[in-house]
C-alpha positions as CSV (number, residue, x, y, z in Angstrom):
1,M,-55.1,5.7,18.7
2,N,-56.8,4.3,21.1
3,L,-59.2,7.1,23.0
4,I,-61.8,4.9,24.8
5,F,-61.8,5.8,28.8
6,N,-63.7,5.1,31.8
7,K,-66.6,2.8,29.7
8,S,-68.2,1.6,32.8
9,P,-68.1,2.7,36.5
10,S,-67.5,-0.9,37.3
11,E,-64.3,-1.0,35.9
12,F,-62.6,1.9,37.8
13,L,-63.9,0.2,41.2
14,D,-62.3,-2.6,39.4
15,A,-59.3,-0.8,38.8
16,K,-59.1,0.7,42.3
17,K,-59.2,-3.0,43.8
18,A,-56.1,-3.7,41.6
19,T,-54.3,-1.2,42.4
20,E,-54.8,-1.6,46.2
21,D,-53.5,-4.5,45.9
22,R,-50.6,-3.8,43.7
23,I,-49.4,-0.7,46.6
24,A,-50.3,-3.6,49.4
25,N,-48.1,-6.3,47.7
26,G,-45.2,-3.8,46.2
27,R,-42.0,-2.0,47.0
28,P,-41.5,1.3,48.4
29,A,-41.0,3.9,45.9
30,P,-37.2,4.2,44.1
31,G,-36.6,7.4,44.8
32,T,-38.7,10.9,43.7
33,P,-37.4,11.5,40.1
34,R,-37.8,14.5,38.2
35,L,-37.3,12.8,35.0
36,L,-38.5,10.0,33.8
37,K,-39.0,7.8,30.1
38,W,-42.4,8.4,28.7
39,S,-42.2,4.5,28.4
40,E,-41.9,4.2,32.0
41,I,-45.1,5.4,33.2
42,E,-47.9,3.3,33.0
43,C,-51.4,4.4,32.7
44,I,-54.4,3.2,34.2
45,P,-57.2,5.2,32.6
46,D,-60.1,3.5,34.3
47,L,-58.4,4.5,37.3
48,F,-57.0,8.2,36.8
49,Q,-58.4,9.4,33.5
50,Q,-61.6,11.2,34.7
51,R,-63.1,12.0,31.0
52,R,-64.4,9.6,29.2
53,I,-62.9,10.1,26.3
54,Y,-63.7,9.3,22.3
55,S,-63.6,12.5,20.5
56,E,-62.4,14.2,17.8
57,S,-61.4,17.5,19.9
58,S,-59.5,14.7,22.2
59,E,-57.3,13.5,19.2
60,S,-57.0,17.4,18.0
61,H,-55.8,18.1,21.7
62,V,-52.8,15.2,21.5
63,Q,-52.2,16.6,18.1
64,T,-51.7,20.1,19.3
65,L,-49.6,18.9,22.3
66,A,-47.5,16.9,20.2
67,R,-46.7,20.0,17.6
68,A,-45.8,21.5,21.0
69,I,-42.9,19.4,21.7
70,K,-40.3,21.4,19.7
71,L,-37.4,20.3,17.7
72,G,-33.8,21.8,19.5
73,P,-29.9,21.0,18.4
74,R,-29.8,18.1,15.7
75,G,-33.5,17.5,15.3
76,A,-33.8,16.2,19.1
77,R,-37.2,16.9,20.6
78,Q,-37.3,18.8,23.7
79,A,-39.9,18.8,26.3
80,S,-42.0,21.9,26.2
81,L,-45.0,20.6,28.0
82,E,-46.0,20.4,31.8
83,A,-44.9,17.5,33.9
84,V,-46.5,15.0,34.2
85,T,-48.0,13.9,37.5
86,V,-47.0,10.5,38.6
87,V,-47.7,7.9,41.6
88,W,-45.6,4.9,42.9
89,V,-48.3,2.2,42.7
90,G,-46.3,-1.0,43.9
91,D,-44.3,-2.0,41.3
92,A,-44.4,1.0,38.7
93,W,-44.9,4.8,38.2
94,A,-48.3,5.6,37.2
95,C,-49.9,8.3,35.5
96,V,-52.2,10.3,37.7
97,D,-52.5,13.5,35.6
98,G,-51.5,14.4,31.9
99,H,-52.3,11.2,29.6
100,H,-52.6,13.4,26.5
101,R,-49.7,14.4,27.4
102,L,-48.1,11.0,27.3
103,M,-49.7,10.2,24.2
104,A,-48.0,13.5,22.7
105,Y,-44.8,12.4,23.5
106,R,-45.3,8.6,22.0
107,W,-47.0,10.3,19.1
108,V,-43.6,12.0,18.4
109,N,-41.4,8.9,19.6
110,H,-40.1,11.7,22.2
111,P,-36.4,10.2,22.5
112,A,-35.4,11.9,26.3
113,P,-36.8,11.4,29.9
114,V,-39.9,14.2,30.2
115,P,-40.6,15.7,33.1
116,V,-42.5,14.3,36.1
117,R,-44.1,15.5,39.1
118,V,-44.2,12.9,41.7
119,L,-46.7,12.2,44.5
120,R,-45.1,11.7,47.9
121,N,-46.6,10.1,51.1
122,I,-50.0,10.5,49.4
123,T,-53.3,7.5,49.5
124,L,-54.7,6.5,46.7
125,G,-58.0,8.0,47.0
126,E,-55.8,11.5,47.6
127,S,-54.1,10.3,44.1
128,I,-57.6,9.8,42.7
129,K,-58.5,13.2,43.9
130,A,-55.7,14.7,42.0
131,S,-56.6,13.3,39.0
132,L,-60.1,15.7,38.9
133,G,-57.5,18.2,39.6
134,D,-57.7,21.1,36.9
135,N,-54.6,23.6,37.4
136,S,-52.6,22.7,33.8
137,K,-52.7,24.5,31.1
138,D,-52.3,21.8,28.9
139,K,-54.8,19.7,29.9
140,L,-58.6,19.0,27.8
141,P,-61.5,20.8,29.8
142,L,-64.1,18.3,31.4
143,T,-67.4,18.2,29.7
144,M,-70.6,18.2,31.9
145,R,-71.1,14.9,30.8
146,C,-67.5,13.9,32.2
147,K,-67.7,15.5,35.4
148,T,-71.4,14.0,36.2
149,E,-70.2,10.5,35.0
150,A,-66.8,11.8,37.9
151,A,-69.2,12.5,40.3
152,W,-71.5,8.8,39.8
153,R,-68.1,7.2,40.0
154,L,-67.1,8.6,43.1
155,T,-70.5,8.0,44.7
156,L,-70.5,4.4,43.8
157,E,-66.8,4.2,45.4
158,G,-68.1,5.6,48.6
159,S,-66.0,6.6,50.9
160,M,-66.2,10.7,49.9
161,S,-68.7,13.6,51.5
162,K,-71.0,15.1,48.9
163,A,-68.8,18.2,49.8
164,T,-66.0,16.8,48.9
165,I,-67.1,15.3,45.4
166,K,-68.6,18.9,44.6
167,A,-65.4,20.4,44.9
168,L,-63.6,17.5,42.7
169,A,-66.0,17.1,40.4
170,D,-67.5,20.4,40.1
171,V,-70.7,19.7,40.4
172,D,-74.1,20.4,42.7
173,E,-74.4,19.0,46.0
174,S,-78.4,18.6,44.9
175,T,-76.9,16.2,42.0
176,I,-75.0,13.6,44.7
177,S,-78.0,13.8,46.7
178,I,-79.8,12.3,43.5
179,M,-77.4,10.5,42.8
180,R,-77.3,8.8,46.3
181,R,-81.0,8.6,46.5
182,T,-81.3,6.4,43.0
183,L,-78.4,3.8,44.0
184,K,-80.4,2.9,46.8
185,Q,-83.7,3.1,45.4
186,F,-82.1,0.4,42.7
187,A,-80.5,-1.4,45.1
188,K,-83.6,-2.0,46.2
189,A,-85.5,-2.8,43.5
190,H,-82.6,-4.7,42.0
191,P,-80.2,-6.5,44.6
192,E,-79.1,-8.7,42.0
193,V,-77.7,-6.4,39.2
194,T,-74.1,-4.0,40.0
195,P,-74.9,-1.0,40.0
196,G,-71.1,-0.1,39.2
197,N,-72.5,-1.8,35.6
198,L,-74.3,1.1,34.9
199,T,-73.5,4.6,33.9
200,W,-74.8,7.9,35.0
201,A,-76.5,8.4,32.4
202,Q,-78.3,4.5,32.2
203,M,-78.8,5.0,35.8
204,R,-81.3,8.2,34.6
205,L,-83.1,6.4,32.1
206,W,-83.9,3.9,34.6
207,K,-85.2,6.2,37.1
208,L,-87.3,7.6,34.5
209,E,-89.1,4.6,34.1
210,P,-88.0,2.1,36.4
211,N,-89.1,-0.5,34.8
212,P,-88.1,-4.9,35.8
213,M,-84.9,-5.3,34.3
214,D,-85.5,-9.6,34.4
215,G,-83.9,-11.6,31.6
216,K,-82.2,-7.9,30.6
217,D,-78.7,-6.9,30.5
218,E,-78.2,-3.2,31.9
219,E,-77.5,-1.9,28.1
220,Q,-80.3,-3.4,26.2
221,K,-82.6,-2.0,29.0
222,A,-81.3,1.5,29.1
223,A,-81.0,1.1,24.9
224,E,-84.7,0.5,24.9
225,Q,-85.7,2.7,27.9
226,L,-83.8,5.1,25.2
227,L,-85.9,4.4,22.7
228,R,-88.9,4.4,24.1
229,R,-88.2,8.3,25.1
230,T,-86.9,9.3,21.7
231,E,-88.9,7.4,19.3
232,K,-91.8,9.6,18.3
233,H,-89.0,11.7,17.5
234,L,-86.8,10.0,15.5
235,K,-90.0,9.3,13.4
236,D,-89.4,9.6,9.3
237,V,-85.9,11.4,10.7
238,S,-83.6,10.2,7.7
239,A,-79.7,8.9,8.5
240,R,-78.2,11.3,7.5
241,V,-80.2,13.8,10.1
242,L,-79.9,11.6,12.7
243,L,-75.7,11.2,12.0
244,R,-75.5,15.1,11.5
245,A,-77.2,15.8,15.3
246,L,-75.4,13.0,16.6
247,G,-72.3,14.6,15.2
248,M,-73.4,18.1,17.1
249,H,-74.5,16.3,20.0
250,S,-70.6,14.9,21.2
251,P,-68.2,14.9,18.0
252,G,-66.4,11.5,17.4
253,L,-69.8,9.6,18.7
254,V,-70.7,8.4,15.5
255,E,-67.5,7.4,14.6
256,E,-67.2,5.3,17.8
257,L,-70.7,3.6,17.3
258,F,-69.3,2.9,14.1
259,Q,-66.2,1.7,15.1
260,L,-68.5,-0.1,18.3
261,H,-70.6,-2.0,15.6
262,Q,-67.4,-3.1,13.7
263,T,-66.1,-4.4,16.7
264,L,-69.2,-6.1,18.2
265,K,-70.3,-7.6,14.3
266,G,-70.9,-11.2,14.6
267,S,-71.2,-11.3,18.3
268,E,-74.1,-13.2,20.0
269,A,-75.1,-9.8,21.1
270,Y,-75.7,-8.0,17.7
271,D,-76.4,-10.9,15.4
272,T,-77.8,-8.4,13.5
273,N,-76.6,-4.7,12.5
274,P,-77.6,-2.7,15.0
275,F,-76.9,0.7,13.0
276,P,-78.6,-0.6,9.7
277,H,-77.7,2.8,8.3
278,L,-74.4,3.9,9.3
279,T,-72.4,1.7,7.4
280,N,-72.6,3.9,4.1
281,A,-73.7,7.1,6.3
282,V,-70.1,7.2,8.3
283,E,-68.4,6.9,4.6
284,E,-70.1,9.8,3.2
285,Y,-70.0,11.8,6.2
286,T,-66.4,10.9,7.5
287,E,-66.5,14.7,8.8
288,F,-68.0,12.9,12.1
């Protein structure tokens, strides 16, 4: 199950531009369906999924939803989840709210059409706002990290007021003000670097240590800044303690790091193991 969403703000902005083009070049919506096959609903997670997801809690949430899809007469599965919110994007129905519910339907290979709620006469910006709503009992709550990253993406998008971003992402206006000031400072200091390639967590590291970035990509720079800030705390810390601390900080993070290492192993970006103690330790600590 692939639950990796929202890798960087630039992917959000690219997805928004691509979807705008699809709508502009597409055709009108074919009616207002109340039911659709789950396979007919497209996911554009970089645009509409406001959670940065790769965690045990997310997969557990999908499994819980899958169990809630009850068996009906003759073994047919009957939908018992809230309607998936969809919007027409020119050539397909796209999921605005209900990504985990769709995964649950896919998990059980649900044979029947599923209930949908169609957003009509709505702009793409309004659809994005709707994706940040939190009124569904079937929705996994946003963590503070997800909220701040969502606020950062909306700040980079540039069309929303502080009050709107505050209401959507549930962060303080002071945080949004800091984001806007930091964005201006970064653009002035590094006009050659696209700020959308940095998450808010990476931008905060730059704000704390605004060193030149020449010759290094954003991830490498952020990694070096993080190392400088944590190196004294990591001294003499065993791999097992570090793994346990990472697991306590963010469920599923250790597994994400391990799988990222497996993906990048042997690439030019990682000609040596960036996590020299992970392989054996992850095998021993499967609960992370």
